[in-house]
Z-matrix of the N, CA and C atoms (Angstrom, degrees):
N
C 1 1.471
C 2 1.412 1 110.50
N 3 1.326 2 122.56 1 145.25
C 4 1.345 3 127.39 2 -178.24
C 5 1.569 4 114.24 3 -91.64
N 6 1.208 5 119.28 4 141.40
C 7 1.560 6 116.19 5 179.86
C 8 1.452 7 109.79 6 -81.00
N 9 1.251 8 115.04 7 167.74
C 10 1.518 9 126.00 8 -175.94
C 11 1.537 10 106.98 9 -56.95
N 12 1.371 11 117.55 10 -43.83
C 13 1.446 12 122.31 11 176.54
C 14 1.527 13 114.98 12 -54.63
N 15 1.363 14 112.06 13 -46.54
C 16 1.496 15 119.90 14 -179.29
C 17 1.572 16 107.49 15 -63.54
N 18 1.256 17 118.53 16 -43.33
C 19 1.510 18 120.58 17 -174.44
C 20 1.484 19 104.01 18 -66.52
N 21 1.364 20 123.40 19 -49.17
C 22 1.465 21 125.18 20 178.86
C 23 1.535 22 110.44 21 -56.19
N 24 1.332 23 115.06 22 -43.05
C 25 1.485 24 117.51 23 178.72
C 26 1.504 25 115.22 24 -63.91
N 27 1.376 26 117.47 25 -41.62
C 28 1.411 27 124.45 26 177.88
C 29 1.574 28 108.43 27 -60.61
N 30 1.407 29 115.40 28 -47.00
C 31 1.470 30 116.29 29 175.41
C 32 1.462 31 118.33 30 -56.99
N 33 1.388 32 116.49 31 -43.00
C 34 1.440 33 122.29 32 178.56
C 35 1.511 34 111.10 33 -64.28
N 36 1.382 35 114.73 34 -34.43
C 37 1.405 36 119.44 35 -179.68
C 38 1.638 37 108.03 36 -68.81
N 39 1.292 38 116.65 37 -49.10
C 40 1.442 39 119.25 38 -177.23
C 41 1.564 40 111.12 39 -65.94
N 42 1.365 41 123.01 40 -34.09
C 43 1.325 42 125.41 41 175.87
C 44 1.489 43 111.01 42 -64.01
N 45 1.422 44 121.78 43 -45.53
C 46 1.319 45 129.34 44 -179.48
C 47 1.522 46 112.59 45 -58.09
N 48 1.412 47 110.83 46 -46.93
C 49 1.466 48 117.96 47 179.08
C 50 1.494 49 111.25 48 -61.16
N 51 1.307 50 115.72 49 -45.92
C 52 1.436 51 116.67 50 -178.32
C 53 1.497 52 113.61 51 -67.51
N 54 1.240 53 121.01 52 -41.31
C 55 1.494 54 125.49 53 172.37
C 56 1.535 55 110.14 54 -57.56
N 57 1.276 56 116.53 55 -45.96
C 58 1.537 57 119.95 56 -179.29
C 59 1.533 58 109.45 57 -60.25
N 60 1.326 59 116.82 58 -51.67
C 61 1.424 60 120.65 59 177.32
C 62 1.590 61 114.81 60 -59.41
N 63 1.267 62 112.22 61 -41.98
C 64 1.500 63 117.27 62 170.86
C 65 1.504 64 113.89 63 -58.61
N 66 1.332 65 115.23 64 -43.36
C 67 1.403 66 119.35 65 -176.17
C 68 1.571 67 111.07 66 -65.68
N 69 1.367 68 115.23 67 -43.45
C 70 1.464 69 120.68 68 -179.81
C 71 1.600 70 107.21 69 -66.64
N 72 1.331 71 120.13 70 -33.46
C 73 1.485 72 119.39 71 179.83
C 74 1.538 73 106.65 72 -69.27
N 75 1.349 74 117.30 73 -43.74
C 76 1.464 75 117.90 74 -178.18
C 77 1.499 76 110.32 75 -60.38
N 78 1.359 77 118.88 76 -40.53
C 79 1.468 78 118.75 77 178.13
C 80 1.482 79 116.48 78 -68.71
N 81 1.252 80 113.67 79 -38.92
C 82 1.560 81 119.05 80 -174.71
C 83 1.437 82 108.83 81 -81.63
N 84 1.426 83 118.67 82 -43.05
C 85 1.456 84 118.57 83 -177.94
C 86 1.466 85 109.38 84 -133.74
N 87 1.377 86 117.33 85 81.48
C 88 1.441 87 119.58 86 -173.72
C 89 1.436 88 116.72 87 -70.79
N 90 1.322 89 119.47 88 -15.39
C 91 1.535 90 126.03 89 174.00
C 92 1.438 91 112.77 90 -63.20
N 93 1.402 92 122.31 91 -23.94
C 94 1.430 93 125.94 92 169.91
C 95 1.440 94 114.45 93 -56.28
N 96 1.365 95 113.18 94 -30.79
C 97 1.497 96 111.76 95 -174.60
C 98 1.573 97 111.28 96 -67.95
N 99 1.308 98 113.84 97 -34.69
C 100 1.587 99 115.95 98 174.39
C 101 1.479 100 116.42 99 -65.73
N 102 1.315 101 111.35 100 -20.31
C 103 1.591 102 113.60 101 175.91
C 104 1.483 103 109.62 102 -80.58
N 105 1.380 104 113.82 103 -36.09
C 106 1.418 105 120.13 104 -176.41
C 107 1.557 106 112.97 105 -79.64
N 108 1.306 107 111.96 106 -39.75
C 109 1.472 108 119.67 107 -179.31
C 110 1.550 109 106.89 108 -128.50
N 111 1.341 110 111.93 109 89.73
C 112 1.475 111 116.01 110 -175.52
C 113 1.535 112 117.51 111 -62.87
N 114 1.373 113 116.84 112 -19.98
C 115 1.442 114 118.17 113 -178.70
C 116 1.522 115 109.93 114 -78.94
N 117 1.295 116 118.88 115 -7.84
C 118 1.522 117 115.50 116 179.94
C 119 1.543 118 105.79 117 -82.66
N 120 1.275 119 115.95 118 123.06
C 121 1.538 120 123.51 119 -177.97
C 122 1.407 121 112.03 120 -107.93
N 123 1.358 122 125.43 121 11.69
C 124 1.439 123 121.45 122 177.53
C 125 1.455 124 112.09 123 -75.64
N 126 1.404 125 111.39 124 162.59
C 127 1.405 126 116.14 125 176.67
C 128 1.482 127 112.04 126 -80.72
N 129 1.366 128 114.29 127 169.58
C 130 1.566 129 114.33 128 -175.23
C 131 1.569 130 111.03 129 -58.73
N 132 1.354 131 115.04 130 -36.57
C 133 1.437 132 118.91 131 -179.42
C 134 1.511 133 111.31 132 -67.63
N 135 1.382 134 117.51 133 -34.69
C 136 1.445 135 118.74 134 177.46
C 137 1.445 136 112.52 135 -68.78
N 138 1.343 137 117.02 136 -35.56
C 139 1.518 138 120.13 137 178.98
C 140 1.517 139 107.99 138 -67.87
N 141 1.304 140 115.90 139 -48.97
C 142 1.540 141 113.96 140 175.97
C 143 1.514 142 116.89 141 -57.53
N 144 1.380 143 116.87 142 -40.16
C 145 1.339 144 122.69 143 177.69
C 146 1.445 145 112.83 144 -59.48
N 147 1.409 146 122.03 145 -48.08
C 148 1.396 147 123.24 146 179.08
C 149 1.550 148 116.22 147 -71.65
N 150 1.309 149 113.37 148 -27.19
C 151 1.387 150 118.30 149 175.11
C 152 1.618 151 112.24 150 -66.15
N 153 1.322 152 114.11 151 -36.87
C 154 1.537 153 120.82 152 174.31
C 155 1.441 154 111.11 153 -72.65
N 156 1.403 155 114.48 154 -46.69
C 157 1.507 156 123.07 155 -172.18
C 158 1.580 157 109.16 156 -65.87
N 159 1.324 158 116.21 157 -36.47
C 160 1.535 159 112.39 158 179.29
C 161 1.498 160 112.17 159 -71.21
N 162 1.365 161 117.78 160 -37.20
C 163 1.434 162 122.09 161 178.35
C 164 1.498 163 113.91 162 -62.93
N 165 1.391 164 111.66 163 -40.78
C 166 1.463 165 119.00 164 -178.71
C 167 1.478 166 107.54 165 -67.72
N 168 1.323 167 118.47 166 -44.99
C 169 1.482 168 126.62 167 -177.21
C 170 1.536 169 105.07 168 -59.72
N 171 1.279 170 125.54 169 -52.17
C 172 1.402 171 130.18 170 -176.46
C 173 1.531 172 108.17 171 -61.49
N 174 1.360 173 120.15 172 -44.10
C 175 1.377 174 122.13 173 -178.26
C 176 1.592 175 111.76 174 -68.94
N 177 1.365 176 112.59 175 -39.49
C 178 1.424 177 115.79 176 171.89
C 179 1.466 178 117.92 177 -60.48
N 180 1.367 179 117.11 178 -41.36
C 181 1.457 180 120.55 179 177.97
C 182 1.520 181 114.23 180 -68.85
N 183 1.451 182 114.84 181 -32.83
C 184 1.457 183 118.53 182 173.47
C 185 1.476 184 114.99 183 -63.13
N 186 1.346 185 116.00 184 -38.75
C 187 1.360 186 121.92 185 178.56
C 188 1.569 187 113.95 186 -66.73
N 189 1.385 188 110.77 187 -40.87
C 190 1.499 189 116.46 188 179.33
C 191 1.460 190 109.80 189 -69.62
N 192 1.311 191 117.96 190 -32.64
C 193 1.546 192 121.87 191 178.70
C 194 1.467 193 110.03 192 -63.25
N 195 1.467 194 110.69 193 -49.00
C 196 1.541 195 111.70 194 179.65
C 197 1.457 196 114.46 195 -63.13
N 198 1.458 197 117.62 196 -35.18
C 199 1.446 198 118.70 197 176.11
C 200 1.450 199 113.65 198 -65.66
N 201 1.379 200 119.98 199 -37.05
C 202 1.343 201 127.16 200 177.17
C 203 1.464 202 109.90 201 -62.06
N 204 1.205 203 117.56 202 -47.41
C 205 1.473 204 125.45 203 -178.32
C 206 1.458 205 111.65 204 -62.98
N 207 1.281 206 119.03 205 -36.31
C 208 1.523 207 124.00 206 178.53
C 209 1.545 208 105.05 207 -72.09
N 210 1.311 209 120.44 208 -46.85
C 211 1.400 210 123.38 209 -176.79
C 212 1.605 211 110.13 210 -65.08
N 213 1.373 212 118.04 211 -37.88
C 214 1.442 213 117.94 212 177.58
C 215 1.543 214 109.86 213 -67.27
N 216 1.393 215 119.02 214 -42.37
C 217 1.514 216 125.63 215 176.45
C 218 1.499 217 108.56 216 -52.67
N 219 1.413 218 117.98 217 -49.11
C 220 1.411 219 121.63 218 -175.69
C 221 1.501 220 108.56 219 -67.90
N 222 1.379 221 116.90 220 -43.16
C 223 1.433 222 115.54 221 179.23
C 224 1.521 223 123.31 222 -62.68
N 225 1.409 224 108.23 223 -28.20
C 226 1.424 225 114.11 224 -172.72
C 227 1.610 226 115.65 225 -104.13
N 228 1.346 227 111.71 226 -3.01
C 229 1.502 228 121.77 227 178.07
C 230 1.664 229 107.92 228 -88.15
N 231 1.267 230 107.97 229 122.61
C 232 1.579 231 108.28 230 175.07
C 233 1.550 232 114.83 231 -62.71
N 234 1.241 233 116.44 232 146.78
C 235 1.472 234 122.06 233 -173.35
C 236 1.571 235 103.78 234 -68.49
N 237 1.358 236 111.97 235 150.17
C 238 1.458 237 120.97 236 -178.43
C 239 1.569 238 111.61 237 -70.29
N 240 1.266 239 117.74 238 158.17
C 241 1.525 240 118.48 239 177.73
C 242 1.529 241 107.77 240 -69.13
N 243 1.384 242 116.64 241 145.07
C 244 1.428 243 116.69 242 171.02
C 245 1.517 244 116.11 243 -55.90
N 246 1.416 245 115.40 244 152.23
C 247 1.418 246 114.91 245 179.76
C 248 1.568 247 118.38 246 -55.31
N 249 1.361 248 107.16 247 -37.10
C 250 1.478 249 117.47 248 -179.79
C 251 1.587 250 112.29 249 -54.95
N 252 1.378 251 112.92 250 -41.74
C 253 1.476 252 119.19 251 -175.82
C 254 1.640 253 104.25 252 -70.23
N 255 1.293 254 114.55 253 -39.79
C 256 1.488 255 115.80 254 -175.89
C 257 1.616 256 107.52 255 -64.90
N 258 1.358 257 113.48 256 -44.71
C 259 1.509 258 117.79 257 -179.33
C 260 1.519 259 108.43 258 -56.98
N 261 1.419 260 119.08 259 -44.03
C 262 1.501 261 124.08 260 -175.39
C 263 1.593 262 107.34 261 -63.56
N 264 1.372 263 114.68 262 -39.19
C 265 1.498 264 120.49 263 -177.05
C 266 1.526 265 104.57 264 -68.69
N 267 1.215 266 120.65 265 -44.96
C 268 1.491 267 123.67 266 -179.97
C 269 1.602 268 110.88 267 -58.13
N 270 1.402 269 112.62 268 -47.20
C 271 1.405 270 121.53 269 175.69
C 272 1.519 271 112.29 270 -55.84
N 273 1.348 272 116.44 271 -47.79
C 274 1.451 273 118.12 272 -176.99
C 275 1.548 274 105.57 273 -67.54
N 276 1.283 275 123.43 274 -42.68
C 277 1.486 276 120.61 275 176.04
C 278 1.426 277 115.45 276 -61.28
N 279 1.294 278 120.98 277 -32.96
C 280 1.442 279 124.06 278 175.99
C 281 1.527 280 109.21 279 -66.25
N 282 1.291 281 116.50 280 -48.21
C 283 1.450 282 127.36 281 175.78
C 284 1.567 283 110.93 282 -52.13
N 285 1.288 284 115.91 283 -47.29
C 286 1.437 285 122.71 284 177.55
C 287 1.453 286 108.34 285 -61.21
N 288 1.303 287 120.71 286 -49.15
C 289 1.457 288 124.92 287 -178.97
C 290 1.501 289 111.18 288 -60.21
N 291 1.351 290 117.27 289 -43.04
C 292 1.429 291 118.14 290 174.02
C 293 1.481 292 118.25 291 -63.06
N 294 1.339 293 116.85 292 -38.94
C 295 1.404 294 125.78 293 176.95
C 296 1.634 295 106.60 294 -61.97
N 297 1.360 296 115.25 295 -45.13
C 298 1.431 297 116.49 296 -178.10
C 299 1.496 298 111.91 297 -62.59
N 300 1.415 299 115.18 298 -41.71
C 301 1.473 300 120.38 299 -178.70
C 302 1.597 301 107.25 300 -63.16
N 303 1.280 302 116.23 301 -41.14
C 304 1.549 303 118.89 302 -175.11
C 305 1.479 304 107.12 303 -71.11
N 306 1.332 305 121.24 304 -34.01
C 307 1.472 306 118.17 305 -178.02
C 308 1.516 307 109.10 306 -77.24
N 309 1.350 308 118.59 307 -30.88
C 310 1.430 309 119.95 308 174.57
C 311 1.547 310 113.02 309 -67.73
N 312 1.407 311 111.79 310 -34.69
C 313 1.545 312 113.73 311 178.10
C 314 1.587 313 108.25 312 -72.87
N 315 1.340 314 119.04 313 -34.23
C 316 1.417 315 114.34 314 177.68
C 317 1.459 316 114.23 315 -72.67
N 318 1.329 317 117.89 316 -30.73
C 319 1.552 318 120.81 317 171.60
C 320 1.428 319 111.70 318 -62.15
N 321 1.339 320 119.32 319 -39.36
C 322 1.494 321 118.76 320 -179.09
C 323 1.473 322 113.21 321 -78.56
N 324 1.358 323 113.84 322 -24.62
C 325 1.501 324 114.74 323 172.64
C 326 1.524 325 111.70 324 -71.54
N 327 1.386 326 114.31 325 -40.35
C 328 1.516 327 114.85 326 178.05
C 329 1.487 328 111.05 327 -68.44
N 330 1.327 329 124.21 328 -31.08
C 331 1.341 330 125.05 329 174.03
C 332 1.513 331 112.93 330 -60.82
N 333 1.384 332 112.45 331 -47.29
C 334 1.360 333 119.68 332 175.77
C 335 1.497 334 117.00 333 -59.80
N 336 1.269 335 116.37 334 -36.05
C 337 1.594 336 120.29 335 172.62
C 338 1.444 337 113.20 336 -64.16
N 339 1.380 338 115.95 337 -42.88
C 340 1.502 339 116.64 338 -175.73
C 341 1.432 340 106.27 339 -71.73
N 342 1.309 341 129.35 340 -23.76
C 343 1.377 342 129.00 341 -177.25
C 344 1.514 343 108.80 342 -74.34
C-alpha cells in the first residue's frame, strides 16, 4: 500500500507530464487549441506567443520572489558576532572547564586524605 506522500507525488508527476505534453502540443500545433477551446479566437502566432509569454512571466516572477525572499532574510537576520568575541567565549568556556576539572581533582584528593 502506498503512503499519502507517494500518492501525492504520483499525482504531481502525472499533472506535470500532462501539462508538459499539452505545452509542447500548443507550441508545435497551436491550431489544436481552437478545436479543444472553440471560444479562443486568436491566431496560431498569438497562441504560440501567449504560451511562451506566460511561461516566461511565471519563471521571471518565481526568480524575483526567490531574490526578494533572500533579500528579506538578509535584511531581517541580525549580524553574526565578530570572530574575536567568539574566540573570547571559547576561551572562557575552556577556562571554566579547566577550573571544574581542577576542583574535581582537589575534591577527590581531599576525600583520599580523609580516608
